[in-house]
C-alpha positions in Angstrom: 20.4 -7.8 -101.1 23.2 -6.0 -102.9 26.6 -5.5 -101.6 27.6 -1.8 -101.3 29.6 -0.6 -104.2 33.1 0.8 -103.8 31.8 4.2 -104.9 29.2 4.2 -102.1 31.8 3.3 -99.5 34.1 6.0 -100.6 31.3 8.6 -100.8 30.0 7.6 -97.3 33.5 7.9 -95.9 34.1 11.3 -97.5 30.7 12.6 -96.2 31.6 11.5 -92.7 35.0 13.2 -92.9 33.4 16.4 -94.2 30.8 16.4 -91.4 33.1 15.4 -88.6 36.6 16.7 -89.6 37.8 17.3 -86.1 36.7 13.9 -84.8 38.4 12.1 -87.7 41.5 14.3 -87.1 41.5 13.2 -83.4 41.1 9.5 -84.5 44.1 9.9 -86.9 46.1 11.6 -84.2 45.2 8.9 -81.8 46.2 6.2 -84.3 49.6 7.8 -84.8 50.1 8.2 -81.1 49.1 4.6 -80.4 51.5 3.3 -83.0 54.3 5.4 -81.5 53.4 4.4 -77.9 53.4 0.7 -78.9 57.1 0.9 -79.6 58.1 3.2 -76.8 56.2 1.9 -73.8 53.9 3.6 -71.3 54.6 7.0 -69.8 56.0 8.6 -72.9 54.8 11.7 -74.8 53.1 9.3 -77.2 50.9 8.0 -74.4 50.1 11.5 -73.3 49.1 12.5 -76.8 47.1 9.2 -77.2 45.0 9.9 -74.1 44.4 13.5 -75.2 43.2 12.3 -78.7 41.0 9.6 -77.1 39.3 12.3 -75.1 39.0 14.4 -78.2 36.9 11.9 -80.1 33.8 12.1 -77.8 34.3 15.7 -76.9 34.6 17.0 -80.5 31.8 14.7 -81.6 29.5 16.3 -79.0 30.5 19.8 -79.9 30.0 19.2 -83.6 26.5 17.9 -83.0 25.8 20.9 -80.8 27.0 23.2 -83.6 24.7 21.4 -86.1 21.6 21.8 -83.9 22.4 25.4 -83.2 22.1 26.2 -86.9 24.7 28.9 -86.9 27.4 28.5 -89.6 30.1 29.9 -87.3 29.3 27.2 -84.7 30.8 24.5 -87.0 34.3 25.9 -86.2 33.6 27.9 -82.9 32.4 24.9 -80.8 35.1 22.5 -81.9 37.7 25.2 -81.3 36.6 25.5 -77.7 36.9 21.7 -77.4 40.4 21.8 -78.8 41.3 24.5 -76.2 40.1 22.1 -73.4 42.1 19.3 -74.8 45.2 21.5 -75.0 44.7 22.4 -71.3 44.4 18.7 -70.4 47.6 18.0 -72.3 49.4 20.9 -70.6 48.5 20.0 -67.1 48.9 16.3 -67.5 52.6 16.2 -66.5 51.9 18.1 -63.3 49.7 15.3 -61.9 50.9 12.2 -60.2 50.2 8.8 -61.8 47.2 7.9 -59.6 45.7 11.4 -60.2 46.4 11.1 -63.9 44.4 7.9 -64.2 41.5 9.1 -62.1 41.2 12.5 -63.9 41.4 10.8 -67.3 38.5 8.4 -66.3 36.5 11.4 -65.0 36.8 13.3 -68.3 36.3 10.2 -70.4 33.0 9.5 -68.5 31.9 13.1 -68.7 32.6 13.5 -72.5 30.9 10.2 -73.4 27.9 11.2 -71.3 27.9 14.5 -73.1 27.6 12.7 -76.5 24.4 11.2 -75.2 22.6 14.5 -74.7 24.6 17.2 -76.5 22.2 17.6 -79.5 19.3 17.8 -77.1 20.5 20.3 -74.6 17.9 22.8 -75.7 15.3 20.2 -76.8 12.6 18.8 -74.5 11.4 16.0 -76.9 12.0 12.7 -75.0 11.2 10.5 -78.0 13.9 12.0 -80.3 16.4 11.8 -77.4 15.7 8.1 -76.9 15.8 7.3 -80.6 19.1 9.2 -81.0 20.7 7.2 -78.2 19.2 3.9 -79.5 21.0 4.6 -82.8 24.2 5.4 -81.0 24.0 2.2 -79.0 23.2 -0.1 -81.9 25.8 1.7 -84.1 28.5 1.2 -81.4 27.7 -2.6 -81.2 27.7 -2.8 -85.0 31.0 -1.0 -85.3 32.5 -3.3 -82.7 31.3 -6.3 -84.6 32.6 -5.1 -88.0 35.9 -4.0 -86.5 36.4 -7.4 -84.8 35.6 -9.4 -87.9 37.8 -7.1 -90.1 40.7 -7.5 -87.7 40.3 -11.3 -87.5 40.1 -11.6 -91.3 43.1 -9.4 -92.0 45.1 -11.0 -89.1 44.5 -14.5 -90.5 45.4 -13.2 -94.0 48.7 -11.9 -92.6 49.4 -15.2 -90.8 48.7 -17.1 -94.0 51.1 -14.9 -96.1 53.7 -15.3 -93.4 53.4 -19.1 -93.1 52.9 -19.9 -96.8 55.3 -17.5 -98.4 57.8 -16.9 -95.7 57.2 -13.2 -95.7 58.7 -12.7 -92.2 55.9 -10.6 -90.9 56.8 -9.2 -87.5 54.6 -10.0 -84.5 54.1 -6.3 -83.8 52.4 -6.0 -87.2 49.3 -7.6 -85.7 49.2 -5.0 -82.9 49.6 -2.2 -85.4 46.8 -3.6 -87.5 44.6 -3.7 -84.4 45.5 -0.1 -83.6 44.5 1.2 -87.0 41.2 -0.7 -87.0 40.3 0.1 -83.4 41.1 3.8 -83.6 40.6 4.8 -87.2 38.3 2.4 -88.9 36.0 1.8 -85.9 35.6 5.6 -85.2 35.0 6.4 -88.9 32.5 3.5 -89.3 30.6 4.7 -86.2 30.4 8.2 -87.4 28.9 7.1 -90.7 25.8 5.8 -88.9 24.9 9.0 -87.0 21.8 10.5 -88.6 22.1 13.9 -90.1 18.5 14.9 -89.6 18.2 14.7 -85.8 14.9 16.7 -85.7 13.2 14.0 -87.7 13.9 11.5 -84.9 11.1 13.0 -82.8 8.6 11.5 -85.3 10.0 7.9 -85.2 8.3 5.3 -83.1 10.1 2.1 -84.2 11.4 -0.1 -81.4 13.8 -3.0 -81.9 12.3 -6.2 -80.4 15.8 -7.3 -79.5 16.2 -4.5 -77.0 13.0 -5.5 -75.2 13.9 -9.1 -75.2 17.4 -8.4 -73.9 16.1 -6.0 -71.2 13.1 -8.1 -70.1 14.8 -11.5 -70.1 18.4 -10.7 -69.1 18.8 -7.3 -67.4 15.5 -7.2 -65.4 16.0 -10.7 -63.8 19.6 -9.8 -62.9 18.4 -6.5 -61.3 15.7 -8.3 -59.4 18.2 -10.9 -58.1 20.5 -8.1 -56.9 17.7 -6.3 -55.2 16.6 -9.5 -53.5 20.2 -10.0 -52.2 20.3 -6.4 -51.0 17.0 -6.7 -49.2 18.0 -10.0 -47.5 21.3 -8.4 -46.4 19.3 -5.4 -45.0 17.3 -7.8 -43.0 20.5 -9.5 -41.7 21.9 -6.1 -40.7 18.8 -5.1 -38.8 18.6 -8.5 -37.1 22.2 -8.9 -36.1 22.8 -5.1 -35.7 26.1 -5.5 -37.4 27.6 -2.6 -39.4 27.1 -3.0 -43.2 30.1 -4.5 -45.0 32.0 -2.1 -47.2 31.7 -4.5 -50.1 28.1 -3.5 -50.4 29.2 -0.5 -52.5 30.0 -2.8 -55.4 26.6 -4.4 -55.3 24.6 -1.2 -55.0 26.6 0.3 -57.9 26.0 -2.7 -60.1 22.3 -2.9 -59.4 22.0 0.9 -60.1 23.8 0.7 -63.4 22.0 -2.3 -64.6 18.6 -1.0 -63.4 19.0 2.4 -65.1 20.2 0.7 -68.3 17.2 -1.7 -68.2 14.8 1.3 -67.8 16.5 3.3 -70.5 16.3 0.4 -73.0 12.5 -0.1 -72.4 11.6 3.5 -71.8 9.3 3.9 -75.0 7.2 0.9 -73.8 6.0 2.6 -70.6 2.9 4.0 -72.2 1.9 0.8 -74.0 -0.7 -1.2 -72.3 0.7 -4.6 -73.2 3.9 -3.6 -71.4 2.5 -2.3 -68.1 5.3 -4.1 -66.3 7.7 -1.4 -67.4 6.1 1.3 -65.2 5.9 -1.0 -62.2 9.5 -2.0 -62.6 10.9 1.5 -62.8 8.9 2.8 -59.9 9.8 -0.2 -57.8 13.4 0.1 -58.7 13.9 3.5 -57.2 11.9 2.6 -54.0 14.0 -0.6 -53.6 17.3 1.3 -54.0 16.7 3.8 -51.2 17.3 1.3 -48.3 20.3 0.0 -50.1 21.7 3.5 -50.5 21.2 4.2 -46.7 23.1 1.0 -45.9 25.8 2.1 -48.3 26.1 5.5 -46.5 26.6 3.7 -43.2 29.3 1.5 -44.7 31.0 4.6 -46.2 30.8 6.5 -42.9 32.6 3.7 -41.1 35.5 3.6 -43.6 35.8 7.4 -43.6 35.6 7.7 -39.8 38.4 5.1 -39.5 40.6 6.0 -42.5 39.5 9.4 -43.8 38.6 10.4 -47.3 40.5 9.2 -50.4 39.6 9.7 -54.0 37.7 6.3 -54.4 35.7 7.0 -51.2 35.0 10.5 -52.3 33.6 9.3 -55.7 31.6 6.6 -53.9 30.1 9.3 -51.6 29.3 11.6 -54.5 27.8 8.8 -56.7 25.7 7.5 -53.8 24.4 11.0 -53.3 23.7 11.4 -57.0 21.9 8.1 -57.0 19.8 9.1 -53.9 18.9 12.3 -55.6 17.8 10.6 -58.9 15.8 8.0 -56.9 13.9 10.7 -55.0 13.4 12.8 -58.1 11.8 10.0 -60.1 9.8 8.7 -57.1 8.4 12.0 -55.9 7.9 13.9 -59.1 6.9 11.0 -61.4 9.1 12.7 -64.0 10.0 10.7 -67.1 12.7 13.0 -68.3 15.5 10.4 -69.1 17.8 13.1 -70.3 18.4 14.1 -66.7 20.4 10.9 -66.0 23.3 11.5 -68.4 23.2 15.3 -68.0 23.3 15.3 -64.2 26.0 12.6 -64.1 28.1 14.5 -66.6 27.8 17.6 -64.5 28.9 15.6 -61.4 32.0 14.3 -63.1 33.0 17.8 -64.2 32.2 19.6 -60.9 34.3 17.1 -58.9 37.2 17.3 -61.4 39.0 20.3 -59.7 38.6 23.0 -57.2 38.5 23.1 -53.4 35.4 20.9 -53.3 36.8 18.5 -55.9 37.9 14.9 -55.2 41.6 15.6 -55.1 41.6 18.7 -52.8 39.1 17.1 -50.4 41.1 13.8 -50.2 44.4 15.6 -49.7 42.9 17.8 -46.9 41.3 14.8 -45.2 44.5 12.6 -45.2 46.7 15.5 -44.2 44.5 16.4 -41.3 44.4 12.7 -40.3 48.2 12.4 -40.4 48.5 15.7 -38.5 46.3 14.3 -35.7 48.3 11.0 -35.4 51.7 12.7 -35.4 50.6 15.4 -32.9 49.1 12.7 -30.6 52.5 11.0 -30.5 54.5 14.2 -30.0 56.2 13.9 -33.4 54.7 17.0 -35.1 55.4 20.0 -32.9 55.4 23.7 -33.9 54.6 22.6 -37.5 57.7 20.5 -37.9 58.5 16.8 -37.7 60.7 15.7 -34.7 62.2 12.4 -33.5 59.6 10.2 -31.7 60.2 10.6 -28.0 58.0 7.7 -26.9 57.0 4.3 -28.3 54.6 4.6 -31.1 52.0 1.8 -31.3 51.9 -0.6 -34.2 48.5 0.7 -35.3 49.8 4.3 -35.4 53.0 3.3 -37.3 50.9 1.5 -39.8 48.6 4.5 -40.3 51.5 6.9 -40.5 53.3 4.7 -43.1 50.2 4.3 -45.3 49.0 7.9 -45.1 52.4 9.3 -45.7 53.0 7.1 -48.7 49.5 8.0 -50.1 50.1 11.7 -49.8 53.5 11.6 -51.5 52.3 9.3 -54.2 49.1 11.0 -55.1 49.7 14.7 -54.1 53.4 15.1 -54.1 55.9 16.6 -51.6 53.8 19.9 -51.2 51.2 17.9 -49.3 53.6 17.5 -46.3 56.5 19.7 -47.4 55.9 22.4 -44.7 56.5 19.7 -42.0 59.8 18.5 -43.1 62.8 19.2 -40.9 65.6 21.3 -42.3 67.8 18.3 -42.8 65.3 16.8 -45.3 64.2 20.1 -46.7 67.7 21.0 -47.8 68.6 17.6 -49.1 68.6 17.6 -52.9 66.3 15.0 -54.4 66.0 12.9 -51.2 62.2 13.5 -50.9 60.0 13.1 -54.0 56.5 12.1 -54.9 55.1 9.7 -57.5 57.2 6.6 -58.1 59.6 7.6 -55.3 56.9 7.9 -52.7 57.7 4.8 -50.8 61.4 5.5 -50.6 60.7 9.0 -49.5 58.2 7.8 -46.9 60.9 5.5 -45.5 63.4 8.4 -45.3 60.9 10.7 -43.6 59.9 8.0 -41.1 63.5 7.2 -40.4 64.0 10.9 -39.5 61.1 10.4 -37.0 62.9 7.3 -35.6 60.2 5.0 -36.9 60.3 2.0 -39.3 58.2 2.3 -42.4 55.6 -0.5 -42.7 55.1 -1.5 -46.4 51.5 -1.9 -47.7 51.9 -5.6 -48.0 53.1 -6.0 -44.4 49.5 -5.6 -43.1 47.9 -7.9 -45.6 47.7 -10.7 -43.1 46.9 -8.5 -40.2 50.6 -8.0 -39.2 53.8 -6.1 -39.9 56.7 -8.2 -41.2 60.0 -7.7 -39.4 63.5 -9.1 -39.5 66.3 -8.2 -37.1 69.9 -9.3 -36.9 72.8 -8.8 -34.6 76.1 -7.0 -35.3 78.9 -9.2 -36.4 81.4 -10.4 -35.1 80.3 -11.3 -31.6 82.3 -11.6 -28.4 82.7 -14.9 -26.6 79.9 -15.9 -24.3 79.8 -17.7 -21.0 78.1 -21.1 -20.9 78.8 -21.9 -17.3 75.9 -23.7 -15.5 74.4 -25.2 -18.7 74.4 -28.8 -19.7 73.0 -28.7 -23.3 73.9 -26.5 -26.2 71.5 -26.4 -29.2 72.7 -24.7 -32.4 69.9 -23.2 -34.4 71.4 -22.1 -37.8 67.8 -21.6 -39.2 64.7 -22.7 -37.3 61.2 -22.2 -38.7 57.8 -22.6 -37.0 57.5 -26.3 -37.9 60.8 -27.4 -36.5 61.5 -29.1 -33.1 64.6 -30.6 -31.5 65.0 -33.3 -28.8 66.9 -32.2 -25.7 68.1 -35.0 -23.4 65.8 -37.9 -22.6 62.1 -37.2 -23.2 62.4 -33.4 -23.7 61.5 -31.6 -26.9 61.9 -27.9 -27.7 59.5 -26.3 -30.2 57.5 -23.1 -31.0 54.5 -22.3 -28.8 51.1 -22.6 -30.5 50.9 -18.9 -31.0 54.6 -18.7 -32.3 55.5 -16.0 -29.8 57.8 -18.2 -27.6 59.9 -21.3 -27.4 58.6 -24.1 -25.1 60.3 -27.1 -23.6 58.0 -30.1 -23.5 58.3 -33.2 -21.3 55.8 -35.5 -22.9 52.7 -33.3 -23.3 53.6 -31.0 -20.4 55.2 -27.6 -20.9 58.1 -27.4 -18.4 59.7 -24.1 -19.5 58.6 -21.2 -21.7 61.2 -18.8 -23.3 59.4 -15.6 -24.5 60.7 -14.0 -27.7 58.8 -10.7 -27.4 61.4 -9.0 -25.1 64.2 -9.4 -27.7 61.9 -8.0 -30.4 61.0 -5.0 -28.2 64.6 -4.2 -27.4 65.5 -4.4 -31.0 62.6 -2.0 -31.9 63.8 0.5 -29.2 67.4 0.3 -30.4 66.3 1.0 -34.0 64.1 3.9 -33.0 67.2 5.5 -31.3 69.8 4.6 -33.9 67.8 4.4 -37.2 65.9 1.7 -39.0 68.8 0.1 -40.7 71.1 -0.3 -37.7 72.2 -3.8 -36.7 71.3 -4.9 -33.2 74.0 -5.5 -30.5 74.2 -9.1 -29.5 73.4 -8.5 -25.8 70.0 -7.1 -26.7 69.1 -10.3 -28.4 69.7 -12.4 -25.3 66.7 -14.0 -23.6 66.8 -15.8 -20.2 64.1 -18.0 -18.7 64.0 -20.1 -15.5 61.6 -22.0 -13.3 61.6 -25.0 -10.9 62.1 -27.4 -13.9 64.8 -25.8 -16.1 66.9 -22.8 -16.9 67.7 -21.5 -20.4 69.6 -18.7 -22.1 69.2 -18.0 -25.8 71.4 -15.8 -27.9 69.6 -15.0 -31.2 71.5 -13.9 -34.3 68.3 -13.3 -36.3 64.5 -13.1 -35.5 61.9 -12.8 -38.2 58.1 -12.8 -38.2 55.1 -10.5 -38.0 54.0 -8.0 -35.4 50.4 -7.8 -34.4 48.5 -5.5 -32.1 48.4 -8.4 -29.6 52.1 -9.2 -29.9 54.7 -10.9 -32.1 54.4 -14.1 -34.1 57.8 -15.6 -35.0 58.2 -17.4 -38.3 61.9 -18.3 -38.0 65.1 -17.5 -36.1 68.7 -18.4 -35.8 71.1 -18.5 -32.8 72.2 -20.7 -29.9 70.2 -22.1 -27.0 71.9 -23.2 -23.7 69.8 -25.3 -21.4 70.0 -27.1 -18.0 67.2 -29.3 -16.8 66.9 -29.4 -13.0 66.6 -32.9 -11.5 
C-alpha cells in the first residue's frame, strides 16, 4: 500500500474546490466567523455569520448536486445563487427573532438542509439502489472524515504542546481551540467533499454492501429497537390494565425507537431481497405495526399536556412528528412500498412547512398561549374590554402560577407584541419598561405588579410550591405583653428547631410545617396557625404592590384554648405556598405565652 503523494493530495483538494466552490466558500466563511466568535463570545455578529455559514454547507452542497444532475451548465451558478439568497434572508431575519425562536429555527433549517443532502441528486430519479449507495457513501465518508479530523487534531495538538513544553514557545491556550476550529470547519468539510462520487448515475449499477453495516445493524441497532418495543408494549399493557393516563415521558422513548428503527432499516435495506437475510423484511414490517399502538399512546399523552397547558413549540413539534411517523407507518404497512427516499424527503418537507406561516410552530404556539392567558385573566376579571386591570378578587395560586409562566413565555419567545394590546396606558407609555427576550422575566414581574399580583418564578414550582418571604415594616411600635408569663425570642427559627417553655412544655413546628404547636410530653396542648398571617400579607401586597413591607399588626397571630393562650408577632415568614396551604421553612419574631393551670 502506497501513501498518497503530495501532488495527489493537492490535485484532489483543487478538484473538490472546483466542483464545490460555494460549499468551500461557506466553510472558509464559517471558519473565519468561528475564529472571531471564539474571541468575542456568543450573541455577536460573528455568531450570526457562523450559523449562516453552517447552514450554507449542506444547502449549497445539495444545490450543487442538483445542478450536476440537471445537466444544465447554467445550473452550476443558478441553483447555488438561489441558496445564497435563502441564506441572506436567514441572516437578515435572525435579529428579529427571540433567542428561543432563533435556536429552534436554526435546528429546523439545519435538519431540513441535511435531509435535503440525502435525496437532492435523486429528486427526479426513481432508482432505489443508486439512492441507497449514494447515502451509504455519504455515511461512511462522514465517519471517515470525523476519524481523520480527530486524529489530525490530536496529533497537531500534541505537537503544539511538545513545542510549548520543550522549547518554551509560550503557545496560548486559545491556540488549541483555533486549531480545532480550522480542522472541524475547513479540513473536515473539504475532506468530506473529496469523497463524494462524481458519477452518480453509475451508482445504480453497484451492488456492493459493507459487511460492517449489516453486523452493526443486526447485532446492535435491531436488538436495541426490539428492547424498546418490548418496553413500550409492556407499558401499553400497564396503561390498559391500570387505566392510567400515559406518562408524557413516553415521547422520548417513541422518538428513540422510531429513529433507531428507521436507521436500522435503511442500513440493511439492500438485504431485503436476499433469501439468506429474510429477517430484514420481517423486521421492517413488524417495526411499523409495533409502532402504531405506541404512537396512539403518545397522542393521548400529548393531548393531556396540551389540554392542561396549551401548545408550545416543543409540543407542536412532537405533535407534527408523531403525525409524520403515523403516516409513514401506515404508508409502508398498507402499500408495501419500499421507496426509502420518502423518509428524508417527507421529513424535510415537514421541517420547512412548519418553519413559518399561520400554521407554523411559532404562530400556532403564540395563539394557543395567548388564548389560554386570555381565558385565565378574563375568568379572574383582570382582562376587561381588551385591557389589563387590577385584580379585584383573590387569584388562586394555580392561576397565578399559570399567569406567571405563560406571560414569561410569551414575552421571552414572541416579544411584547404578543400581549402589547392588553397593556394599560401606564405601561404602554413607559419607555423601555416592558421588553421581551432576556428582559422577559423582569417585564412579566412589572406587568403582574400592575395587576396587583406577585410573579412566581419558574423555579418556585419545582417542588410543587411557590416560595415566599414576607417581612414587616421597621421600626415597630411598643407592644403590650399584659397577661402573658413567658416571652420567647425567635431571631431565626427553622423547621428543625424547638424550644422548651416552662416545665415539660416544648414549642416546635407542626408535622406539616403550617403551624406552631405547644407540646406537653407527646400531647399537643395548643396550635398557633401561621396561614392567617401569610394570607393577610398576600392581601396587603395585592393592594399595595408586590414590594411593599407588611405592617406589624398584620403579622400578629393569636391562639387560645383551655390549656394555654399565645400571641405571636412575626417580623419575617418564609416558606412555600401549595394549593393545599402554606408550609413554613423559617420565621423570626417574638412569642408570648401563658399556660393555664
